[in-house]
MDAnalysis code that builds the backbone (N, CA, C; Angstrom):
import MDAnalysis as mda
import numpy as np

u = mda.Universe.empty(741, n_residues=247, atom_resindex=np.repeat(np.arange(247), 3), trajectory=True)
u.add_TopologyAttr("name", ["N", "CA", "C"] * 247)
u.add_TopologyAttr("resid", np.arange(1, 248))
u.add_TopologyAttr("resname", ["MET", "GLU", "ASN", "LYS", "LYS", "ILE", "HIS", "GLU", "VAL", "ASN", "LYS", "THR", "TYR", "TRP", "ASN", "MET", "THR", "ALA", "ASP", "ASP", "TRP", "PHE", "GLY", "VAL", "THR", "ALA", "LEU", "PRO", "GLU", "TYR", "GLY", "VAL", "GLN", "PHE", "VAL", "THR", "GLU", "ASN", "GLU", "LEU", "HIS", "LEU", "PHE", "GLY", "ASP", "VAL", "THR", "GLY", "LYS", "THR", "MET", "LEU", "GLU", "VAL", "GLY", "CYS", "GLY", "SER", "GLY", "HIS", "SER", "LEU", "LYS", "TYR", "HIS", "ALA", "ASP", "ARG", "ASN", "ALA", "GLY", "GLU", "LEU", "TRP", "GLY", "LEU", "ASP", "ILE", "SER", "GLN", "LYS", "GLN", "LEU", "GLU", "ASN", "ALA", "GLN", "ARG", "PHE", "LEU", "SER", "GLU", "ASN", "ASN", "TYR", "SER", "PRO", "LYS", "LEU", "ILE", "CYS", "SER", "PRO", "MET", "GLU", "ASP", "GLU", "CYS", "GLY", "ILE", "PRO", "GLN", "ASN", "TYR", "PHE", "ASP", "ILE", "VAL", "TYR", "SER", "ILE", "TYR", "ALA", "MET", "GLY", "TRP", "ALA", "THR", "ASP", "LEU", "LYS", "LYS", "VAL", "PHE", "GLN", "ARG", "ILE", "SER", "SER", "TYR", "LEU", "LYS", "LYS", "ASP", "GLY", "ILE", "PHE", "ILE", "PHE", "SER", "TRP", "LYS", "HIS", "PRO", "LEU", "HIS", "GLY", "CYS", "THR", "ILE", "VAL", "ASP", "ASP", "GLY", "LYS", "LEU", "VAL", "PHE", "LYS", "LYS", "SER", "TYR", "PHE", "ASP", "GLU", "GLU", "TRP", "HIS", "SER", "GLN", "ILE", "VAL", "ASP", "GLY", "MET", "GLU", "ILE", "LEU", "LEU", "PRO", "ASN", "ARG", "LYS", "ILE", "SER", "THR", "TYR", "ILE", "ASN", "ALA", "LEU", "ALA", "ASP", "THR", "GLY", "PHE", "ILE", "VAL", "GLU", "ARG", "MET", "ILE", "GLU", "GLN", "THR", "ASP", "GLU", "LYS", "THR", "LEU", "GLN", "LEU", "LYS", "GLU", "GLU", "VAL", "ASP", "ASP", "ARG", "SER", "ARG", "LYS", "ALA", "GLN", "LYS", "LEU", "PRO", "LEU", "SER", "PHE", "VAL", "PHE", "LYS", "ALA", "ARG", "LYS", "ALA"])
u.atoms.positions = np.array([
    [0.657, -1.091, 0.054],
    [0.223, -0.616, 0.067],
    [1.268, 1.783, -0.379],
    [0.649, 2.174, -0.819],
    [1.611, 3.780, -0.638],
    [1.198, 4.204, 0.282],
    [3.015, 4.904, 0.493],
    [2.374, 5.699, 1.801],
    [1.480, 7.115, 1.552],
    [1.633, 7.339, 0.551],
    [0.757, 8.145, 0.740],
    [-1.040, 8.439, 0.921],
    [-1.142, 7.251, -0.146],
    [-2.679, 6.747, 0.405],
    [-2.610, 6.710, 2.155],
    [-2.073, 6.172, 2.390],
    [-1.975, 6.025, 4.306],
    [-1.751, 7.388, 4.662],
    [-1.262, 8.092, 4.428],
    [-1.133, 9.660, 4.704],
    [-2.975, 10.029, 4.755],
    [-3.122, 10.360, 3.484],
    [-4.448, 10.986, 3.435],
    [-5.219, 10.564, 3.879],
    [-5.963, 8.884, 3.483],
    [-6.973, 8.439, 5.109],
    [-6.659, 9.172, 6.626],
    [-5.507, 8.933, 7.005],
    [-5.843, 9.336, 8.265],
    [-5.021, 10.466, 8.679],
    [-4.766, 11.269, 7.641],
    [-5.263, 12.634, 8.286],
    [-6.222, 13.143, 8.427],
    [-7.097, 12.541, 7.254],
    [-8.478, 13.007, 6.995],
    [-9.280, 12.294, 8.091],
    [-8.840, 11.332, 8.999],
    [-9.406, 10.609, 10.023],
    [-9.442, 11.036, 11.196],
    [-8.403, 12.426, 11.573],
    [-7.875, 12.968, 12.383],
    [-8.135, 14.685, 12.224],
    [-8.058, 14.491, 11.182],
    [-9.427, 16.415, 11.492],
    [-10.746, 16.031, 11.024],
    [-10.976, 15.448, 10.771],
    [-12.154, 15.180, 11.229],
    [-12.855, 14.879, 12.933],
    [-12.412, 14.372, 13.343],
    [-11.957, 13.435, 14.818],
    [-11.305, 14.202, 15.717],
    [-10.155, 15.328, 15.623],
    [-9.540, 16.330, 16.497],
    [-10.149, 16.334, 17.556],
    [-11.714, 16.854, 17.238],
    [-12.222, 17.374, 18.602],
    [-12.735, 16.106, 19.621],
    [-12.531, 14.983, 18.925],
    [-13.081, 13.581, 19.850],
    [-12.182, 13.523, 21.270],
    [-10.748, 13.527, 20.154],
    [-9.857, 12.696, 20.831],
    [-8.718, 14.018, 21.482],
    [-9.809, 15.339, 21.979],
    [-9.448, 16.310, 23.051],
    [-8.496, 15.636, 23.923],
    [-7.239, 15.912, 24.809],
    [-7.090, 15.150, 25.447],
    [-6.653, 13.583, 26.297],
    [-6.658, 13.318, 25.283],
    [-7.200, 11.294, 25.592],
    [-5.699, 11.074, 24.823],
    [-5.156, 10.284, 25.837],
    [-3.725, 9.664, 25.796],
    [-2.552, 10.409, 25.440],
    [-2.581, 10.991, 26.879],
    [-1.920, 12.127, 27.103],
    [-1.014, 12.164, 28.074],
    [0.620, 12.544, 28.255],
    [1.151, 12.326, 29.595],
    [0.140, 13.321, 31.000],
    [0.541, 12.355, 31.836],
    [1.113, 11.634, 32.534],
    [0.492, 9.776, 32.091],
    [0.058, 9.716, 31.491],
    [-0.799, 8.315, 30.309],
    [0.054, 8.448, 29.154],
    [0.946, 7.247, 29.818],
    [0.885, 6.199, 28.604],
    [0.400, 5.809, 27.285],
    [-0.664, 5.227, 28.051],
    [-1.593, 4.411, 26.860],
    [-3.121, 3.441, 27.862],
    [-3.136, 2.540, 27.387],
    [-4.267, 2.489, 28.276],
    [-3.695, 1.604, 29.164],
    [-4.994, 1.673, 29.910],
    [-4.396, 0.460, 31.627],
    [-3.333, 0.427, 31.458],
    [-2.366, 1.562, 31.262],
    [-0.916, 1.073, 31.489],
    [-0.719, 1.889, 32.810],
    [0.586, 1.727, 33.251],
    [1.730, 2.333, 34.091],
    [1.507, 3.757, 33.804],
    [1.739, 4.981, 34.745],
    [1.860, 6.594, 34.310],
    [3.865, 6.677, 33.915],
    [4.078, 7.471, 33.941],
    [4.760, 8.674, 34.081],
    [5.324, 9.158, 35.188],
    [3.654, 8.835, 36.612],
    [4.352, 9.293, 37.718],
    [4.818, 7.972, 38.300],
    [4.882, 6.939, 37.391],
    [5.395, 6.064, 38.182],
    [6.643, 5.443, 37.313],
    [7.265, 5.931, 36.008],
    [7.652, 4.879, 35.835],
    [9.048, 6.379, 36.144],
    [8.970, 7.415, 35.821],
    [9.713, 8.432, 35.583],
    [10.960, 8.455, 34.340],
    [9.958, 8.302, 33.624],
    [10.804, 7.521, 32.683],
    [11.902, 9.175, 32.381],
    [11.394, 10.456, 31.930],
    [11.980, 11.514, 31.663],
    [12.873, 12.695, 32.739],
    [12.603, 11.817, 34.002],
    [13.404, 12.421, 35.083],
    [12.861, 13.965, 35.137],
    [14.320, 14.353, 35.686],
    [13.744, 16.566, 35.145],
    [13.860, 17.148, 34.241],
    [13.290, 17.493, 33.679],
    [13.183, 18.222, 31.974],
    [13.643, 19.868, 32.726],
    [14.055, 20.026, 33.628],
    [14.034, 21.587, 33.523],
    [15.070, 22.081, 32.088],
    [14.993, 23.042, 31.793],
    [15.565, 23.661, 30.509],
    [15.706, 23.088, 29.242],
    [15.073, 21.548, 29.585],
    [15.628, 20.386, 28.546],
    [14.513, 21.051, 26.603],
    [15.217, 21.132, 25.977],
    [14.879, 21.116, 24.623],
    [14.312, 19.763, 24.044],
    [12.819, 19.688, 23.815],
    [12.136, 18.722, 23.288],
    [11.472, 18.703, 22.444],
    [11.391, 17.291, 22.209],
    [10.483, 17.583, 20.939],
    [9.241, 16.125, 20.565],
    [7.804, 16.581, 20.362],
    [7.325, 15.347, 20.814],
    [6.250, 15.746, 19.003],
    [6.474, 13.861, 18.484],
    [6.217, 13.490, 17.212],
    [4.608, 12.653, 17.343],
    [3.695, 13.339, 16.593],
    [2.178, 13.166, 17.651],
    [1.435, 13.784, 18.564],
    [1.871, 15.040, 18.069],
    [1.437, 16.012, 19.709],
    [0.085, 16.089, 19.664],
    [-0.955, 15.601, 18.548],
    [-2.393, 15.936, 18.944],
    [-2.414, 17.364, 19.483],
    [-3.345, 16.980, 20.600],
    [-4.294, 18.209, 21.454],
    [-3.047, 19.536, 22.173],
    [-2.048, 18.723, 22.694],
    [-0.925, 19.597, 23.105],
    [-0.679, 19.252, 24.476],
    [-1.622, 18.466, 24.728],
    [-1.716, 17.904, 26.972],
    [-0.125, 18.038, 27.276],
    [0.231, 17.278, 26.222],
    [1.685, 15.460, 26.644],
    [2.531, 16.847, 26.735],
    [2.584, 18.355, 25.868],
    [3.921, 19.657, 25.354],
    [3.489, 20.066, 26.858],
    [1.787, 20.377, 27.216],
    [1.898, 21.131, 28.516],
    [2.247, 20.418, 29.638],
    [2.567, 19.292, 29.546],
    [2.412, 18.611, 30.849],
    [4.193, 18.534, 31.255],
    [5.014, 19.256, 29.833],
    [5.668, 19.259, 29.707],
    [6.706, 20.849, 30.413],
    [5.679, 21.493, 29.545],
    [5.749, 22.965, 29.663],
    [5.621, 23.325, 31.165],
    [4.293, 22.556, 32.071],
    [4.518, 22.650, 33.401],
    [5.991, 22.693, 34.481],
    [6.927, 21.228, 33.960],
    [7.340, 21.155, 34.131],
    [9.238, 21.675, 34.258],
    [9.027, 22.809, 33.791],
    [9.938, 23.818, 33.624],
    [10.761, 23.346, 32.143],
    [9.990, 22.766, 31.332],
    [10.705, 22.633, 30.207],
    [11.106, 23.484, 29.340],
    [12.177, 23.367, 28.408],
    [12.680, 24.977, 27.557],
    [12.391, 24.960, 26.697],
    [13.239, 24.450, 25.333],
    [12.059, 24.917, 24.015],
    [11.177, 23.866, 23.658],
    [10.127, 23.698, 23.668],
    [9.186, 22.864, 23.179],
    [8.205, 22.778, 21.766],
    [8.343, 22.166, 21.039],
    [7.791, 21.679, 19.925],
    [7.318, 20.488, 19.347],
    [6.317, 21.027, 18.555],
    [5.456, 19.497, 17.935],
    [4.879, 19.376, 17.448],
    [4.913, 17.955, 16.194],
    [4.710, 17.903, 15.362],
    [3.373, 16.930, 15.295],
    [2.611, 17.052, 13.899],
    [1.816, 15.986, 13.698],
    [0.985, 16.062, 12.838],
    [0.587, 15.084, 11.663],
    [0.109, 15.240, 10.614],
    [-1.464, 15.460, 10.338],
    [-2.441, 15.992, 11.745],
    [-3.305, 16.852, 10.958],
    [-3.082, 18.615, 11.569],
    [-3.927, 19.515, 10.596],
    [-3.987, 20.685, 11.037],
    [-4.817, 20.827, 12.271],
    [-5.931, 20.238, 12.182],
    [-6.953, 20.574, 13.211],
    [-6.504, 20.199, 14.453],
    [-6.032, 19.080, 14.471],
    [-5.201, 18.701, 16.024],
    [-4.267, 19.997, 16.181],
    [-3.179, 20.515, 14.662],
    [-2.288, 21.394, 15.712],
    [-3.187, 23.084, 16.105],
    [-3.881, 23.048, 14.947],
    [-5.112, 24.219, 15.716],
    [-5.976, 24.330, 17.076],
    [-6.352, 23.381, 17.533],
    [-6.162, 22.378, 18.713],
    [-5.854, 22.879, 19.527],
    [-4.045, 22.211, 19.637],
    [-3.032, 22.633, 20.421],
    [-2.261, 23.912, 20.806],
    [-2.714, 24.777, 19.939],
    [-2.757, 25.978, 19.429],
    [-3.197, 26.539, 20.545],
    [-4.578, 26.859, 20.142],
    [-5.659, 27.806, 21.137],
    [-4.978, 27.077, 22.741],
    [-5.299, 25.413, 22.928],
    [-5.101, 25.027, 24.270],
    [-3.549, 25.317, 24.798],
    [-2.512, 25.515, 24.529],
    [-1.496, 25.751, 24.436],
    [-1.482, 27.339, 25.022],
    [-2.038, 28.266, 23.688],
    [-2.016, 30.081, 24.555],
    [-2.969, 30.061, 24.874],
    [-3.932, 29.468, 25.712],
    [-4.606, 29.451, 26.618],
    [-4.268, 29.604, 28.448],
    [-2.981, 28.617, 27.885],
    [-2.275, 28.270, 28.860],
    [-0.622, 28.918, 29.348],
    [-1.138, 29.732, 28.259],
    [0.532, 30.991, 27.814],
    [1.379, 29.982, 27.826],
    [1.668, 29.120, 26.889],
    [2.906, 28.683, 26.149],
    [2.676, 28.451, 24.800],
    [3.930, 29.001, 24.325],
    [3.840, 29.030, 22.465],
    [4.705, 27.969, 21.734],
    [4.457, 26.732, 21.839],
    [5.934, 26.201, 21.678],
    [5.317, 25.892, 19.812],
    [6.527, 25.967, 19.085],
    [7.055, 25.669, 17.802],
    [5.731, 24.504, 17.174],
    [5.034, 24.293, 16.963],
    [3.959, 23.527, 16.352],
    [4.346, 23.372, 14.677],
    [4.431, 22.024, 14.178],
    [4.829, 21.350, 12.261],
    [3.557, 21.012, 12.152],
    [3.387, 21.102, 11.093],
    [2.332, 19.954, 10.476],
    [2.595, 19.464, 8.998],
    [2.683, 17.612, 9.723],
    [3.955, 17.103, 8.325],
    [3.525, 15.854, 8.832],
    [3.693, 14.937, 8.024],
    [4.215, 13.570, 8.221],
    [5.261, 13.569, 9.106],
    [5.078, 12.506, 9.825],
    [7.028, 11.993, 10.715],
    [7.806, 11.402, 9.566],
    [7.623, 11.124, 8.608],
    [8.361, 10.458, 7.787],
    [9.103, 11.415, 6.915],
    [8.144, 12.319, 6.588],
    [8.612, 13.744, 5.739],
    [10.062, 14.755, 6.376],
    [11.008, 14.908, 5.685],
    [11.591, 16.787, 6.209],
    [11.419, 17.634, 6.177],
    [10.640, 18.172, 7.227],
    [9.815, 19.833, 7.472],
    [10.502, 20.888, 8.368],
    [11.915, 20.643, 8.281],
    [12.443, 22.006, 8.924],
    [13.019, 22.058, 10.595],
    [12.451, 20.365, 10.674],
    [13.285, 20.880, 11.657],
    [14.794, 20.103, 12.089],
    [14.998, 21.145, 13.429],
    [16.813, 21.199, 13.247],
    [17.194, 19.582, 13.554],
    [18.679, 19.876, 13.654],
    [19.208, 18.071, 12.819],
    [20.251, 18.632, 14.894],
    [20.485, 17.413, 15.223],
    [21.285, 17.571, 16.903],
    [21.406, 18.778, 17.622],
    [19.631, 18.423, 18.031],
    [19.248, 20.329, 18.461],
    [18.625, 19.092, 19.866],
    [17.645, 18.377, 19.647],
    [16.838, 18.037, 20.571],
    [17.224, 17.134, 22.100],
    [17.515, 17.767, 23.040],
    [18.004, 16.219, 24.472],
    [16.502, 15.467, 24.264],
    [15.624, 15.476, 24.072],
    [14.598, 14.474, 24.242],
    [13.692, 14.755, 23.018],
    [13.532, 13.489, 22.688],
    [12.192, 13.834, 21.563],
    [11.220, 12.283, 21.669],
    [10.009, 12.291, 22.074],
    [8.858, 11.388, 22.522],
    [7.770, 11.525, 21.586],
    [7.417, 10.716, 21.814],
    [5.824, 10.045, 21.085],
    [4.441, 8.859, 22.053],
    [3.854, 9.933, 22.393],
    [2.657, 9.452, 23.253],
    [1.127, 8.466, 22.267],
    [1.547, 7.680, 22.287],
    [0.520, 6.954, 21.341],
    [0.610, 7.219, 19.930],
    [1.776, 7.023, 19.255],
    [1.062, 8.264, 17.792],
    [2.389, 7.257, 17.078],
    [3.084, 6.958, 17.241],
    [4.662, 5.617, 16.534],
    [3.714, 5.006, 15.436],
    [2.765, 4.342, 16.297],
    [2.547, 3.280, 15.269],
    [2.031, 3.632, 14.364],
    [1.290, 4.132, 14.017],
    [0.747, 5.016, 12.499],
    [2.105, 5.278, 12.224],
    [3.504, 5.375, 11.726],
    [4.980, 5.283, 10.879],
    [4.489, 4.519, 9.805],
    [4.945, 5.273, 8.488],
    [4.577, 4.783, 7.242],
    [5.917, 3.699, 7.040],
    [6.469, 4.128, 7.448],
    [8.525, 3.744, 7.362],
    [8.730, 3.595, 8.237],
    [9.131, 2.986, 9.548],
    [9.458, 2.761, 11.273],
    [10.804, 3.470, 10.828],
    [11.483, 2.935, 10.654],
    [13.634, 2.642, 10.081],
    [13.189, 4.040, 9.783],
    [12.603, 5.159, 8.639],
    [12.958, 6.253, 8.122],
    [12.515, 7.028, 9.299],
    [11.531, 6.997, 9.918],
    [10.851, 7.907, 11.322],
    [12.197, 7.896, 12.355],
    [12.574, 6.473, 12.483],
    [13.918, 6.622, 13.822],
    [15.138, 7.161, 13.400],
    [15.397, 7.173, 11.970],
    [16.427, 7.601, 10.740],
    [16.242, 9.188, 11.737],
    [15.046, 9.929, 10.949],
    [14.922, 11.164, 11.457],
    [14.912, 11.848, 12.861],
    [14.458, 10.698, 13.317],
    [13.962, 11.274, 15.839],
    [15.531, 11.516, 15.981],
    [16.432, 10.155, 15.921],
    [17.729, 9.981, 15.539],
    [18.347, 11.022, 15.043],
    [18.779, 12.403, 13.818],
    [19.157, 12.810, 13.013],
    [18.668, 13.967, 14.367],
    [17.473, 14.253, 14.925],
    [17.196, 15.502, 15.731],
    [17.709, 15.732, 17.136],
    [17.919, 14.160, 17.217],
    [18.514, 14.774, 18.850],
    [20.275, 14.483, 18.810],
    [20.064, 15.536, 20.384],
    [21.751, 15.352, 20.024],
    [22.554, 14.139, 20.809],
    [23.547, 13.695, 20.691],
    [24.563, 12.819, 21.067],
    [24.392, 12.703, 22.322],
    [23.774, 11.090, 22.612],
    [23.048, 11.225, 23.676],
    [21.924, 11.143, 23.834],
    [20.895, 11.902, 23.365],
    [19.601, 12.456, 23.692],
    [18.660, 11.079, 23.474],
    [17.669, 11.388, 23.985],
    [16.889, 10.223, 24.695],
    [15.595, 10.028, 23.691],
    [14.938, 8.908, 23.117],
    [13.485, 8.760, 22.759],
    [12.980, 8.427, 23.647],
    [11.656, 8.045, 23.685],
    [10.930, 7.884, 24.144],
    [9.580, 7.710, 23.960],
    [8.522, 6.834, 23.303],
    [7.575, 6.454, 22.353],
    [6.816, 5.442, 23.740],
    [5.292, 5.399, 22.743],
    [4.687, 4.456, 23.462],
    [3.473, 4.494, 22.465],
    [3.006, 2.990, 22.459],
    [2.073, 3.029, 21.254],
    [1.478, 1.279, 21.985],
    [0.076, 0.883, 21.106],
    [-0.413, -0.025, 21.552],
    [0.261, -1.569, 21.120],
    [-0.203, -2.385, 22.326],
    [0.556, -3.450, 22.448],
    [0.562, -4.725, 21.118],
    [0.729, -5.059, 20.602],
    [0.628, -6.046, 19.235],
    [0.092, -6.945, 19.768],
    [0.064, -7.505, 21.283],
    [-0.869, -8.953, 21.711],
    [-1.890, -8.759, 21.472],
    [-2.606, -7.280, 22.018],
    [-3.773, -6.178, 22.118],
    [-4.296, -6.278, 20.756],
    [-3.438, -6.289, 19.828],
    [-4.333, -6.188, 18.539],
    [-4.682, -7.717, 18.022],
    [-4.035, -8.774, 18.508],
    [-4.239, -9.611, 17.941],
    [-5.205, -10.760, 18.195],
    [-5.644, -10.520, 19.678],
    [-6.894, -10.797, 20.528],
    [-8.231, -10.470, 20.537],
    [-8.677, -10.730, 21.419],
    [-10.779, -10.152, 21.791],
    [-10.634, -11.343, 22.456],
    [-11.154, -11.209, 23.878],
    [-11.912, -12.110, 24.898],
    [-13.422, -12.184, 24.169],
    [-13.663, -13.770, 23.871],
    [-14.887, -13.858, 23.764],
    [-15.489, -15.080, 25.033],
    [-16.116, -15.332, 25.128],
    [-17.323, -15.201, 26.106],
    [-16.280, -16.026, 27.511],
    [-14.985, -14.656, 27.706],
    [-14.693, -15.074, 28.836],
    [-13.524, -15.464, 28.750],
    [-13.139, -15.560, 27.669],
    [-11.947, -17.178, 27.254],
    [-10.959, -15.829, 26.403],
    [-9.813, -15.675, 26.273],
    [-8.660, -14.493, 25.802],
    [-8.084, -15.126, 24.407],
    [-9.075, -15.089, 22.629],
    [-9.222, -15.941, 22.140],
    [-7.753, -14.713, 21.058],
    [-7.088, -16.024, 20.107],
    [-6.013, -14.739, 19.487],
    [-7.107, -15.266, 18.151],
    [-7.389, -13.538, 17.253],
    [-7.922, -13.754, 16.684],
    [-7.180, -13.828, 14.862],
    [-5.875, -12.916, 14.809],
    [-5.106, -12.828, 14.297],
    [-3.637, -13.437, 14.387],
    [-3.198, -13.961, 13.260],
    [-0.710, -13.907, 14.124],
    [-0.404, -12.842, 14.294],
    [0.695, -13.022, 15.176],
    [1.332, -12.185, 15.762],
    [2.473, -11.680, 14.632],
    [2.365, -12.446, 13.952],
    [3.737, -12.659, 12.184],
    [2.975, -11.524, 11.486],
    [1.708, -11.071, 11.660],
    [0.677, -10.175, 10.648],
    [1.093, -9.110, 10.769],
    [2.398, -8.722, 9.765],
    [2.171, -7.322, 9.856],
    [1.952, -6.510, 8.785],
    [0.359, -7.162, 8.114],
    [0.448, -6.196, 6.274],
    [-1.009, -4.848, 7.424],
    [-0.471, -3.801, 6.581],
    [-1.304, -3.193, 7.078],
    [-3.216, -2.639, 6.952],
    [-3.675, -2.806, 7.222],
    [-5.206, -3.195, 7.335],
    [-5.855, -1.927, 7.079],
    [-7.250, -2.078, 7.258],
    [-8.151, -1.429, 7.186],
    [-9.465, -1.061, 8.324],
    [-9.471, -0.250, 9.227],
    [-10.437, -0.087, 10.328],
    [-11.686, 0.868, 9.946],
    [-12.875, 0.139, 10.889],
    [-13.665, 1.503, 10.544],
    [-13.919, 2.160, 12.105],
    [-13.417, 3.788, 12.256],
    [-13.239, 4.143, 13.807],
    [-14.534, 5.004, 13.627],
    [-14.946, 5.051, 14.467],
    [-16.095, 6.345, 14.058],
    [-15.959, 6.751, 12.958],
    [-17.126, 5.533, 12.836],
    [-17.668, 5.247, 11.009],
    [-16.450, 6.007, 9.420],
    [-15.293, 6.476, 10.452],
    [-14.446, 6.550, 9.355],
    [-12.971, 5.425, 9.021],
    [-12.567, 5.498, 8.264],
    [-11.971, 4.414, 7.502],
    [-9.919, 4.818, 8.377],
    [-9.829, 3.970, 9.216],
    [-8.094, 4.200, 9.050],
    [-7.528, 2.933, 8.709],
    [-6.372, 3.401, 8.626],
    [-5.610, 2.248, 8.316],
    [-4.053, 2.371, 8.874],
    [-3.538, 0.823, 9.575],
    [-2.916, 0.624, 10.264],
    [-2.063, -0.384, 10.222],
    [-0.886, -0.483, 10.699],
    [-0.142, -2.557, 10.471],
    [-0.229, -2.842, 12.194],
    [0.226, -4.328, 12.542],
    [0.230, -4.786, 13.567],
    [1.973, -4.757, 14.059],
    [2.693, -4.075, 14.153],
    [4.312, -4.851, 14.121],
    [4.048, -5.087, 15.937],
    [5.371, -5.859, 15.224],
    [6.256, -7.110, 16.387],
    [6.665, -6.163, 17.042],
    [6.721, -6.639, 17.900],
    [8.015, -5.406, 19.534],
    [9.055, -5.967, 18.957],
    [9.609, -6.937, 17.894],
    [11.248, -7.163, 18.594],
    [11.234, -5.990, 16.378],
    [10.182, -6.090, 15.829],
    [10.142, -4.690, 15.324],
    [10.588, -3.371, 14.592],
    [9.912, -2.875, 16.304],
    [10.531, -1.708, 17.111],
    [11.988, -1.760, 17.528],
    [12.358, -3.138, 18.187],
    [13.333, -2.959, 18.769],
    [14.900, -2.766, 17.014],
    [14.437, -3.740, 16.447],
    [15.134, -3.680, 15.717],
    [15.339, -2.507, 14.602],
    [14.512, -2.021, 14.198],
    [14.310, -0.756, 13.601],
    [14.956, 0.184, 15.062],
    [15.032, 0.586, 16.317],
    [15.718, 1.018, 17.099],
    [17.114, 0.597, 16.963],
    [18.004, -0.583, 16.817],
    [18.919, -0.773, 17.105],
    [19.154, -0.302, 15.400],
    [19.260, -0.507, 14.261],
    [19.647, -0.245, 12.708],
    [19.655, 1.323, 12.981],
    [19.365, 1.929, 13.461],
    [19.339, 3.528, 13.427],
    [19.929, 4.201, 14.602],
    [20.609, 3.451, 15.144],
    [21.961, 3.914, 16.202],
    [21.293, 4.306, 17.663],
    [20.298, 3.615, 18.205],
    [19.967, 3.566, 19.197],
    [19.791, 2.717, 20.401],
    [20.237, 2.568, 21.158],
    [20.383, 2.236, 22.341],
    [19.430, 1.787, 23.164],
    [18.310, 0.951, 23.456],
    [17.402, 0.699, 24.158],
    [17.597, 0.637, 26.638],
    [17.315, 1.449, 26.376],
    [17.456, 1.685, 28.280],
    [16.521, 0.355, 29.064],
    [14.913, 0.873, 28.342],
    [13.977, 0.715, 29.424],
    [12.938, 0.028, 28.048],
    [12.349, -0.952, 28.334],
    [11.210, -1.700, 27.818],
    [10.161, -1.506, 28.469],
    [9.085, -0.536, 28.607],
    [7.545, -1.679, 30.015],
    [6.662, -2.119, 29.541],
    [6.409, -2.872, 29.400],
    [4.941, -3.804, 28.925],
    [3.885, -4.035, 30.520],
    [2.820, -3.062, 31.132],
    [2.854, -3.427, 32.422],
    [1.049, -2.348, 32.419],
    [0.706, -3.988, 32.531],
    [-1.328, -3.186, 33.000],
    [-0.656, -2.379, 34.693],
    [-1.695, -1.249, 34.828],
    [-1.675, -0.807, 36.005],
    [-2.612, -1.376, 37.498],
    [-1.802, -1.011, 37.950],
    [-2.190, -1.974, 39.855],
    [-3.823, -1.849, 39.349],
    [-4.716, -0.649, 39.360],
    [-5.797, -0.889, 40.215],
    [-6.707, -1.449, 38.947],
    [-5.917, -2.136, 37.569],
    [-7.068, -2.979, 36.507],
    [-6.826, -3.897, 37.212],
    [-5.161, -4.555, 37.798],
    [-5.236, -5.715, 37.796],
    [-5.412, -6.492, 39.442],
    [-6.248, -5.404, 40.050],
    [-6.608, -6.005, 41.336],
    [-7.733, -5.765, 41.119],
    [-8.527, -5.450, 39.971],
    [-10.396, -5.733, 39.785],
    [-10.879, -6.816, 40.009],
    [-11.935, -7.463, 40.625],
    [-12.039, -8.385, 41.412],
    [-13.914, -8.751, 40.486],
    [-14.760, -7.552, 40.784],
    [-16.215, -8.085, 40.263],
    [-16.415, -7.455, 38.961],
    [-17.006, -7.328, 38.110],
    [-18.021, -6.903, 36.557],
    [-16.180, -6.249, 36.401],
    [-16.071, -7.336, 35.595],
    [-14.733, -6.670, 35.000],
    [-15.395, -6.947, 33.215],
    [-14.774, -5.706, 32.911],
    [-15.639, -5.547, 30.986],
    [-14.061, -6.892, 30.781],
    [-14.590, -6.270, 28.908],
    [-13.636, -7.432, 28.710],
    [-12.267, -6.558, 28.434],
    [-12.430, -5.463, 28.038],
    [-11.224, -5.449, 28.291],
    [-10.269, -5.229, 29.229],
    [-10.566, -4.613, 30.079],
    [-9.932, -5.032, 31.845],
    [-9.816, -6.662, 31.768],
    [-10.529, -7.062, 31.390],
    [-9.749, -8.513, 31.766],
    [-8.947, -8.797, 30.550],
    [-8.885, -8.825, 29.766],
    [-7.551, -8.803, 28.590],
    [-6.333, -8.008, 29.032],
    [-6.640, -6.742, 29.948],
    [-5.942, -5.939, 30.417],
    [-5.006, -6.567, 31.547],
    [-6.068, -7.542, 32.171],
    [-5.527, -8.795, 33.411],
    [-4.499, -9.512, 33.245],
    [-4.464, -10.203, 31.650],
    [-3.960, -10.901, 31.645],
    [-2.782, -11.051, 30.291],
    [-2.349, -9.668, 30.046],
    [-1.390, -9.346, 28.792],
    [-1.268, -7.406, 28.438],
    [-0.620, -6.977, 28.344],
    [-0.378, -5.800, 28.483],
    [-1.316, -5.148, 27.524],
    [-1.821, -4.217, 27.362],
    [-2.614, -3.331, 26.241],
    [-1.860, -2.349, 25.644],
    [-0.805, -1.785, 25.973],
    [0.621, -1.185, 25.847],
    [1.854, -1.203, 25.549],
    [2.557, -0.439, 25.738],
    [4.060, -0.358, 25.425],
    [4.521, 0.804, 25.290],
    [6.218, 1.025, 26.558],
    [6.490, 2.248, 25.729],
    [8.048, 1.692, 26.001],
    [8.769, 2.271, 25.217],
    [10.330, 2.345, 25.218],
    [11.166, 3.195, 25.985],
    [11.828, 3.537, 26.077],
    [13.051, 4.757, 26.191],
    [14.229, 3.904, 25.554],
    [15.131, 4.565, 24.771],
    [15.877, 5.047, 24.326],
    [17.270, 5.845, 24.108],
    [18.344, 5.189, 24.022],
    [19.378, 6.252, 23.929],
    [20.485, 6.787, 22.557],
    [20.272, 8.087, 21.950],
    [21.196, 8.268, 20.738],
    [22.698, 7.959, 21.011],
    [23.063, 6.893, 20.882],
    [24.296, 6.055, 20.498],
    [25.232, 7.492, 20.250],
])
């Protein structure tokens, strides 16, 4: 499937539904029923750090870091509507990050060897060319810069709960792009293996420091009236997060 078609389909979805996703899955949250930054402390002290968010959405994760005295903040997103929402939201909170509308794969004027931290909260799975995106991110980072990203766990995408039992609905090894209907609109996504992310990081000069795949304790402790998603989350991770360093 051509990258241009994938970008067009997914950009249309995000432009049409941006308001519905305002503030959803943003720091300190990394993902669905998942441990948070309040527990993981992957970013540490961001005071004065120069930071770029890839797939910044409505700007809530940018505000999270701005509130913690981060230095210069940049945001990248494929959706102009998302960036309009982010600009309004951040301006209302007296913050003025640099926002760029572009696919994450493309050259778009982001400076090289400039950032202390590049991060992405539940957006990296939309990449059409993962290795190319990681190469770009590496080029944006200073030496020893940090890259943190989260996304849906591939086991989440492979399984369903059927009559209280966890059942595989597709092969873990199937990484083909597929169409889904969400909110009445089409999106296009793959379901990449964990090893695909690890190998792409290694191939682009990153050293993995942490990989977390852990359901939050509140979900794990649920005993009664457990919905299907929580039942699944008690058996396998629904999300993951990587922290890597540019060598």
